[in-house]
C-alpha positions in Angstrom: 14.1 -15.0 0.4 13.1 -18.7 0.2 9.5 -19.4 -0.8 7.5 -22.6 -0.7 6.5 -24.3 -3.9 2.9 -23.9 -5.2 0.6 -26.4 -6.6 0.4 -27.0 -10.4 -2.2 -24.3 -10.7 -0.2 -21.9 -8.6 -2.7 -22.0 -5.6 -1.4 -22.6 -2.1 -1.6 -26.1 -0.7 -3.7 -26.8 2.5 -0.5 -26.6 4.5 -0.1 -23.0 3.4 -3.4 -21.9 4.8 -1.8 -20.1 7.8 0.3 -18.1 5.3 -2.8 -17.2 3.4 -4.4 -16.1 6.6 -1.4 -13.9 7.3 -1.8 -12.1 3.9 -5.5 -11.7 4.5 -4.9 -10.5 8.0 -2.4 -7.9 6.6 -5.0 -6.7 4.1 -7.6 -6.3 6.9 -5.1 -4.5 9.1 -4.1 -2.0 6.4 -7.7 -1.1 5.6 -8.7 -0.8 9.3 -5.7 1.6 9.6 -7.0 3.6 6.7 -10.4 3.8 8.1 -9.1 4.8 11.6 -6.9 7.6 10.2 -9.9 9.4 8.7 -11.0 10.2 12.2 -8.1 12.5 12.8 -8.1 14.4 9.4 -10.2 17.2 10.9 -7.7 17.8 13.7 -4.4 16.9 12.0 -5.1 17.1 8.2 -3.7 14.4 5.9 -0.2 15.8 6.4 -0.2 15.6 10.2 -1.8 12.2 10.1 0.7 10.7 7.7 3.6 12.3 9.6 2.5 10.6 12.9 2.0 7.3 11.1 5.4 7.3 9.4 7.1 8.5 12.6 5.8 5.7 14.8 6.2 3.1 12.0 9.8 4.1 11.4 10.6 3.9 15.1 9.2 0.4 15.4 10.7 -0.9 12.1 14.2 0.5 12.8 14.1 -1.2 16.2 13.3 -4.5 14.6 15.4 -4.4 11.4 18.5 -2.2 11.7 21.1 -2.6 8.9 24.8 -3.0 9.6 26.6 0.3 9.2 29.1 -1.4 6.8 26.3 -2.2 4.4 25.4 1.5 4.0 27.8 2.4 1.2 27.2 5.5 -1.0 25.3 3.7 -3.7 23.1 1.8 -1.2 22.3 5.0 0.7 21.4 6.8 -2.6 18.9 4.1 -3.5 17.5 4.0 0.1 17.1 7.8 0.1 15.2 7.7 -3.2 13.1 4.9 -1.7 12.4 7.1 1.3 11.2 10.0 -1.0 8.9 7.6 -2.8 7.5 6.3 0.5 6.8 9.9 1.7 5.0 10.9 -1.5 3.1 7.6 -1.8 1.7 7.8 1.7 1.0 11.6 1.7 -0.8 11.5 -1.7 -2.9 8.5 -0.6 -4.0 10.3 2.6 -4.8 13.4 0.5 -7.0 11.2 -1.7 -8.5 9.5 1.3 -9.5 12.9 2.7 -11.5 13.5 -0.5 -12.7 10.1 -1.7 -14.5 7.0 -0.2 -11.9 4.4 1.0 -12.9 1.8 -1.6 -12.5 4.1 -4.5 -9.3 5.7 -3.3 -7.7 2.2 -2.9 -9.0 1.0 -6.3 -7.5 4.0 -8.1 -4.2 3.6 -6.2 -4.1 0.0 -7.1 -3.5 1.0 -10.8 0.2 1.3 -9.8 1.0 -2.3 -8.9 -1.4 -3.4 -11.7 0.7 -1.4 -14.2 3.9 -3.0 -12.9 2.4 -6.5 -13.3 1.1 -5.8 -16.8 4.3 -4.3 -18.0 6.4 -7.1 -16.5 4.3 -9.9 -17.9 4.5 -11.5 -21.3 1.3 -13.5 -21.1 -1.1 -13.3 -24.0 -3.9 -12.6 -21.5 -2.2 -9.3 -20.6 -4.3 -7.3 -23.1 -7.5 -8.8 -21.6 -6.4 -7.9 -18.1 -5.5 -4.3 -19.2 -8.9 -3.9 -21.0 -10.8 -5.2 -17.9 -8.9 -2.8 -15.6 -9.5 0.1 -18.0 -13.2 -0.6 -18.1 -13.2 -0.6 -14.3 -11.4 2.8 -14.1 -13.7 4.3 -16.8 -16.7 3.4 -14.8 -15.6 6.0 -12.3 -15.2 8.7 -15.0 -18.8 10.0 -15.0 -18.6 10.7 -11.3 -15.4 12.8 -11.5 -16.5 16.4 -10.7 -20.0 15.2 -10.0 -19.7 13.2 -6.8 -16.0 12.3 -7.0 -13.5 15.1 -6.1 -11.2 15.6 -9.1 -8.2 16.5 -6.8 -8.9 13.3 -4.9 -8.8 11.2 -8.0 -5.5 12.9 -9.1 -4.0 12.3 -5.7 -5.1 8.6 -5.8 -3.6 8.0 -9.3 -0.4 9.8 -8.2 -0.2 7.5 -5.2 -0.6 4.6 -7.5 2.4 5.8 -9.6 4.4 6.1 -6.4 3.3 2.6 -5.4 4.6 1.3 -8.7 7.9 3.1 -8.0 7.9 1.6 -4.5 7.6 -1.9 -5.9 10.5 -1.5 -8.3 12.7 0.2 -5.7 11.9 -2.4 -3.0 13.5 -5.1 -5.2 16.8 -3.1 -5.3 16.8 -2.1 -1.6 15.6 -5.5 -0.2 18.2 -7.4 -2.3 21.0 -5.0 -1.6 23.6 -5.2 1.1 21.3 -3.5 3.7 18.6 -6.1 3.2 15.3 -5.5 5.0 17.0 -3.0 7.2 17.3 -0.7 4.2 13.5 -0.5 4.1 13.5 0.6 7.8 16.0 3.3 7.1 13.9 4.5 4.1 10.9 4.8 6.5 13.0 7.0 8.8 14.1 9.2 5.8 10.4 9.5 4.8 9.6 10.7 8.3 12.2 13.5 8.1 10.8 14.5 4.7 7.3 14.7 6.1 8.2 16.9 9.1 7.5 20.3 7.5 4.1 19.4 6.1 3.2 17.4 9.2 3.8 20.5 11.4 2.1 22.8 8.9 -1.0 20.6 8.7 -1.1 19.2 12.3 0.2 22.1 14.3 -0.2 21.7 18.1 -2.6 18.8 17.5 0.4 16.6 16.9 1.1 16.5 20.6 -2.4 15.9 21.8 -2.6 12.5 23.6 -5.6 11.3 21.6 -3.8 12.2 18.3 -0.6 10.5 19.4 -2.5 7.3 20.4 -4.4 7.3 17.1 -1.2 7.9 15.1 0.5 5.0 16.9 -2.5 2.7 16.2 -2.6 3.7 12.6 1.2 3.0 12.3 0.8 -0.4 13.7 -2.3 -1.3 11.6 -1.1 0.3 8.3 2.6 -0.4 8.5 4.2 -2.6 11.2 1.6 -5.4 11.5 1.0 -6.0 7.7 4.8 -5.5 7.1 5.6 -8.4 9.5 2.7 -10.6 8.3 3.5 -10.2 4.7 7.2 -10.9 5.3 6.3 -14.1 7.2 3.9 -15.1 4.4 6.5 -14.6 1.8 8.7 -17.1 3.6 6.0 -19.7 3.0 4.4 -18.8 -0.3 5.6 -17.8 -3.8 5.6 -14.0 -4.3 3.1 -14.2 -7.2 0.6 -16.1 -5.0 0.9 -13.4 -2.3 0.5 -10.8 -5.1 -2.8 -12.4 -6.2 -4.1 -12.4 -2.7 -3.1 -8.7 -2.3 -5.3 -7.9 -5.3 -8.2 -8.2 -2.9 -7.2 -4.8 -1.4 -9.8 -2.7 -3.3 -12.6 -5.1 -2.3 -11.5 -5.2 1.3 -11.3 -1.4 1.3 -14.9 -1.1 -0.1 -16.1 -3.5 2.6 -14.3 -1.7 5.5 -15.4 1.7 4.1 -19.1 0.5 4.1 -19.0 -1.1 7.6 -16.7 1.3 9.5 -17.3 4.6 7.8 -20.8 4.2 6.3 -19.5 4.9 2.8 -22.0 2.9 0.8 -21.1 2.7 -2.9 -23.4 2.6 -5.9 -23.7 -0.5 -8.0 -21.6 1.0 -10.8 -18.8 1.8 -8.4 -18.9 -1.7 -6.9 -18.7 -3.1 -10.4 -15.7 -0.9 -11.2 -13.9 -2.2 -8.0 -14.7 -5.8 -9.0 -13.3 -5.4 -12.5 -10.0 -3.9 -11.1 -9.8 -6.8 -8.6 -10.3 -9.4 -11.4 -7.7 -7.6 -13.6 -5.2 -7.3 -10.8 -5.5 -11.0 -9.8 -5.1 -12.1 -13.4 -2.2 -9.8 -14.2 -0.3 -10.6 -10.9 -0.9 -14.4 -11.4 0.9 -14.3 -14.8 3.6 -11.7 -14.0 7.2 -12.3 -12.8 7.6 -12.2 -9.1 7.8 -8.7 -7.5 8.1 -7.6 -3.9 4.7 -7.0 -2.4 5.4 -5.5 1.0 3.7 -2.3 1.8 5.1 0.4 4.1 
């Protein structure tokens, strides 16, 4: 995918401001979707909510990007199927975490996944510094685990982070394979099929309620389809490492949306933890090799 050159410092030129706005718009869209989905957890549970999101997102994405049948050879299908499994586990575990933790904290813990990919893929001397800063941020949450922070929620968020790391690595293989971007759409459909049992178990008859369907569709658009398209268009105009640095603002955006939309005010120590993770992520992503940054 062609990308526009950056300035000497790696920052986007003024002509790239629309692309920067696309990335920031995608971040805002994702976090608004995460805030909205919490309103249906009582009726659908995390499993039902993630099933509806994935169902609608898969339907929209497969309609936009459908791979040629000839491109779906056995090896390609194997990688796409694995990618679908990772998508299902990543989204389900994040919603389980979101059901138990404030939005800003859940996203910060989940962001350890792409941060780890960036740190492991970079050979910059500053890597140790970024790792230490990130570790300090995560450790600031430690005293609250079991005393304010649900241990299961923390575990789900960290597992979601590991799945996000796997997602990033698999996205490179799928997106650059013969199926191209269409392979990512097929993976979303596979994830939907995987989530059917837990979606029905958690959501039950609530899955067919008009209000739940409307919310599920809105969440799918906000959390998957809209940011997916915005980031794809931004990546046509900006280097991937620049997009990655911008996406490191996700935890801060989540804390802001959580405070404004959900009334989840965070303590000073928790805000400092989020700030440290954002700083470490931006630094590590800036010096790392380019990785796919799209979220599903």
